[in-house]
N, C-alpha and C positions, 0 to 999 in steps of 0.2 A: 388792533384798537383796544384801548383799555376802557372798561366800563365803570370801574370804581377807583376811588382815591382813598378809600377807608383802610385798605390793606396793601402790603408790599410783598411781592413774591420773592422767593430766594433767587439768587443770580442764575442758577442752573435750570430754572423752571419757566416755561412759556405758558401763560394762561390760555385756556381754550377759546376758540373763535365762536361767534354766534351760531354758525352752522353746526359746529361740534356740540354745542350746548343743546341745540334743537334735537339732534340725533340721539343724544343721551337721554333727554327728557322723554322723547317718544318711546324709546326702548323701555323706560321705566313707567310708562303710562302716566306721566306727569302732565296734566293739561296746560299748565302755564307756569312761567318762572320769571323772576327778575334777574336779568343778566348781571347786574352789578353785585347782587348777593351771591349768585353762582360763582362769580370770579373771586369774591371775598373768601368763600368756603374753599375753593380750589387752592388759593394762595396759602391759606392757613394749613390745609391738609398736606401741602407740599413742603411745609416748614417755614412759611413766611411769617410776617409780623403785622400787628395792628398799628396803624399810624395814629399818632396823637391827634384828636379832633381840632386842636388849636392850629395845627399846621395847614389844614385845608379850609379854614374859615374864609380866606380871601377867594378861594376857588368857588366856594358856595355862592358868595356874593356875585362873582363874575357870571356864573351860570344863571342866577336869578335875573340879573340885568339883561342877559341875552333873551331870556324867555318872557320877560315882563317889560315890553317897550313902553316908553312914555306915550300916553294917550294925547290925542289932539285937545287943545285947550286946557291941558293939565300942566300946572306950573311945576318947576323942578323940585320944590320942597315937598309937594304932595306925592310926586313920583318917588322921591327918595324915601319918604316915609313908608310907602307901599313896599319898596324894595327891602327896607330894613325889617319890616314885619314878616315878609315872606322868607327872608334869609334866616331870621330867628326860628321860624317854624321848621325850615329845612334843616337847620343845625340841630334842633332838638331831635328830629327824626334820625339823622345820621349818628347822633350820640347814642340813641336808643339801640340802633343796629350794632354799633361798636360795643355797647355793654353786653348785648346778646352774644356777639362773637367771642368776647373775652371770657365769658362764663362757659361757653360750649366746649364739650370734650369730644373732639373729633377722633380720638384714638379708639373709641368704642363704636364708631360709626362703620357699618359694614360697607365693603366696596374694595375693588382691586386697584383703583386709581383715584387720584384726587377728584376728578370730574364725577366718577361714579359715586364716591362718597358724598359729594355735594348734592347731587340729584337725589340720592337716597334720603339725605337729611331734609331736603325740601319736601319730600313726600311725607315725612313725619310731621313737619311743620304745617303741612296742608290739612292735617287732621284736626288742628286747633282752629277755633273761631277767629277769623281774620288772618289766617295763616296762608291764604292764597292771594296773589296779586289782584287788586281791585280794577285793573285795566285803566286807571286814571294816570295820566302823565303828570309828573311833578317837575319842579324847576330844576332839580339836579338828579333825577332818577327816572328811568323810562317807565317803571311800574312800581308803585309803593305797596307795602303790606300793612293793612290796617292794624294788625296785631301789635305793631311797634308804636302805635299812638293810642292804644287802648288804655284809658285811665284806670281800669279795673285790675290790671296786671302789669307787672314790671318785666322788662326784657330778661332780667336775670331769672325770674321765676319760670318764664317760657323755656329758657335754656335748661334749667334744672329738670323740668318735666321730660324734655327729650333725652337728657343724659340718663335719667332714672329709668325710662322705658328701655333704652338700649342696654343698660347694665342688668336690668331684670332678664332680658332675653339671654344675655351671656350666662346668667346664673341658672337657667332652666335645666332641670333634669330631663332625661330622655322621655320619661313618663309624662312630664308636664308639657313637653313639646308636642307629643302625640295628641294630647287632649286639647291643648289650646289651638292647634292647627291640624285637625284630623284629616283634612284633605291633602296635606302635603305627602309627597312620596318619601319613602324611607331615606333615600339619598338622591338628591337632584344631581344631574350631570354638571351643573354650574358650581357644585360644591367642591369638585376635585376629589382626589383620593384622601379620605379621612378628614376633609375640611368641612367648614360650616358653609351652608348655602346662603349667600348674601340675600337672595330674593326672599327666602323663607324668614331670615332674620328681620328683614325690613317689614315683611307682612306681620310678623309676630309683634314687632314694636308698634306698628300702626294699630293693631288690635288692642294692645296694652293702653295706648293713648285714648282709644275709643271706649274703654270701660273694662276690658278683660283683666286689667291689673287688680280689680276688685276680686275676681274669681281666684286669681293666683294668691292674693293675700289671705283670703278666707281659707283656701285649701291648705296653705302652709300653717296657718294658725291652728287648724283642726288637727294637724299632725302632732301638735304638742300636747293634746289632751289624752291622758292615759286611758280614760274610759272608752276612747274611740280607736284604740290601737287594733289593727287587724293582723292576725298571724295565722300561719298554716300549722296544723298539728301533725307532727311526724312520730309514728310509733312503729316499733318492731314487734310483730306478732308471731308466736310459735306456729310453724307450719312445716310438717314433714316433707312437703313438696316445695318448700321455699328455695329461692335462688341464692340466698345469702346464709352465711354461717356466723355464729357468734359464740363467745365464751362467757359463761356466767358462773357464779359460785355454786358448788354442790348443795342441793337441798336435802337429800336423803340418800341412804346407802343403796337404794335400788337404782341409782343413777351411776354407780361406779363403772359400769361398762361403757359409759359415754365420756369418761375422762380421756385426755390425750395420751398417746402411747408414751410420750416423754415422762408422764407422771408415773408410769409403771416401772421406770428405770430407777426411781428413788428408793432408798432403803425402806424396807417394809414398815419398820416402827415409825419412821418419819412420815411415810405415806399415810399410815393409819391415823397419826396425829392430825395431819392436814384434813383427813376425811372427817374425823370427829369434830374438829373446829370449823368445818365447812369452808375450808380455804382451797380445796381442790377445784380447778376449773372444769366445767362441763361443756361439751360441744353440743350445739343444737341448730337446726335449720330454722330460718325465720323469713318472713315476708315483710318488706317495708311498706307501710301504708301511710298515705298522706291524706289528710282531710282538710278541706278549705272551710272558710266561713261563708255562711249564707247571708248576704246583704239584700235588704228589701227597702226600697225608697218610694214613698208616695209624696207627690208634690202638688200643692194647691194650684188649680188652673182657673180660679175665679178671675174676673176682669181686673180686680185691683192688684193682683200679683204681677201684672204686666206693666205696672207703673214704675217710673223712676229707675232705681238701681236694683229693684227686687229680683228681676230675672237673673242679673249677674250674681247676686248673693246666692240664689238657689243653685245657679250653675257652679259656684265655688264649692258648695257642699257636695253636690253630686260628683264633681271632679275629684274631690278628696277621696270619695268612696271608690271611684273608678280606677284610681291609681293602684289600689289593692288588686283589682282584676288584672291589670297589665302586669303586675309583679307576680301573678299566679297564686296569690294568697286567698282569693275570694271569687265568688260568682255573684252577680247582682241582677236583681229584677227591679224594674222601674214602672210606675204607673202615675199618670195624672189623676187628680180627683177634684170633684166639687161636692155634689150631694151623693155621688157614687164613684167607685173606682172605674177608670177608663181602661183602654187597651193595655195589655201587659207587654213590656219590652224586656228582652233578656240580653245580658252582657256576660258571657262566659269566657270570651277570648279577647285579646287586644283589638282585633278587628271589630268585634261587636261593641267594644267599649268606645271606639272612635265613632262608630255609627250612632251610638246612643247620645254622645255629647253633642252631635249635630242635631239630633232630635230635640234635645233640651234647648239649644240655641234658637231653633225655629219658634219655640214657644207654642202654647195652646190655650191662651188665656181668653176664652170665650164663654166660660162658665158663669153661673150666677152666684148663688150662695154656697155655703159649705155645710157638710154634716160630718165633722171630723170623727166623732165617736163611732158612728156606724162604719166609716171607711177604715178606721183602725181595726175594728173587729173583723171586717172582711179581709183586710191584709193579713192579720194573724191566722185566719183560717186558710188563706192561700199559702202562707209560709208552711203550715202544717202539711198541706197537700204536697208541696215541693219536697219537704223533708222526708216524707214517707213514700215518695215515688220510688219503686224498686229499680227503675231504669235511670234515675238521676244520680248525680254524684253524691258521695258521702260527705256530710258536714259535721263539724264538731261544735258549732255555735251559730245561733241565728240572731240577727239584729234588724230592727225596723227603724227607719229614719222618717220622720214626718216633718215636712217643710210647709209652712202655712203663714198667712197673715190674718187668719180667722180667730175671733175671740168668742166663738159660740160655746155654749155650756158643754163641758166634757166631764162633769162630776159623776156621770153614770158609769164611766170606765173604772174598772177595778184591776188591781194587780194580778189577780188570778185569771183574768180574761186574756192576759198576754201570753199565757201558756209557756212560761219560761223564756220568752223572747225579750231580749234587752231592747229598750225603747230609747231613741234619741229624738228630741224635739227642738226645732228651731222656729220660733215665732218671729217672723220678719216685721220689724218696725211696730209691733203691737205687743199686747200682753195676753197670756192665757195661763194663769197661774195653776189651775187644776191639772192641765195637761203636762206642764213642766214638772210639777211635783210628782206625778205618776212616773215620768221618765226617770227622775232621780231615784225614786223608790225601786225601780227595776234595775238600778245599777248603771243607768245611762246618763246622758247629758241633756239638760233642759235649759234652754236659753231663750229669754224673752227680749223683745226690742232688739233683735239681731240686726 
């Protein structure tokens, strides 16, 4: 049985039955679906074509007549008018669906079969307002989707959003995947050997459509800021017990006994010339030391920070900093704050970074007002304690990130109170000029109305 006349399958493909559709929908946890749209997507994923709407206009009218019988005492002219109006409405709906299908890029939709691709795409469509069947029967379709009759958006724009979400998932780095989907296993059994897990890809795309694309965009934009670059310092230090050896130029004649044996085979006059001009190499033992950056983030947890997209914006900033933890270039400490700093969370390893991003996603926006200046001073003091802890890692640079939508007076803060800590400030959707100027004076980034 064919459910749709909007598309035509290739000769070698048989569209799925209703039972096959139900089984695939249940496996993907899709609560409802429109069989005609599933068939359309399967046909196109298998290599089929979109049928010109003009070719099935008569079929639309026939179905309307079947579902809209002439009422008792209704003359033929009145009934014909109702049929024409309902047919026109149905034609507009089918045209909208056809426009959606034409703009859709199924090549980036995860799935190992046309049916799996179709169900996955409907899961993404369900994240949008009106993207689920409304349960109402129409004259030519068993279940219509309100999104295709919404005057506030076009079918093409809906398709572009889905395409964009799936393309963004394909472009994710390993670090971004870990932070956007911290609950995912490193490699699902459904991914195959070295392949991408379709379930994780769909979940990531769903998250993108629900708002996480804001986090990704912000995180990537911050990567472009030179002042926020994070790096690991690598140094070789002279150590008689070191595991490595290196050659360096001779510094004084007392080091002649450290030159390689091959240098002693040189003519004496030439060797003396190289020694005087300090061109002879000297062997010495060294130890390689790596020092990470110390990143410290405090995020406003006042009630207003939980409104709109502010939590996603804060999440994008923290995500950007946590990528450095996953790369092994930094260790990070995070605290919520309002009038005081809250519990301290540490992220020194990739596992702790994933746990922290989940903490951020849960939010903690139950606080009242803010006292930014006092919390900055407390954070700087805490950074000093971490830096000087003999049992902690060695660091070569400390940075403090402040995320807030508070505009309270920060003029009491001075550059010397930062204790050589670079300050970055992001004032979300508001202004705090004094705080941003202080950040810029410290060599950091100060952004207002973020």
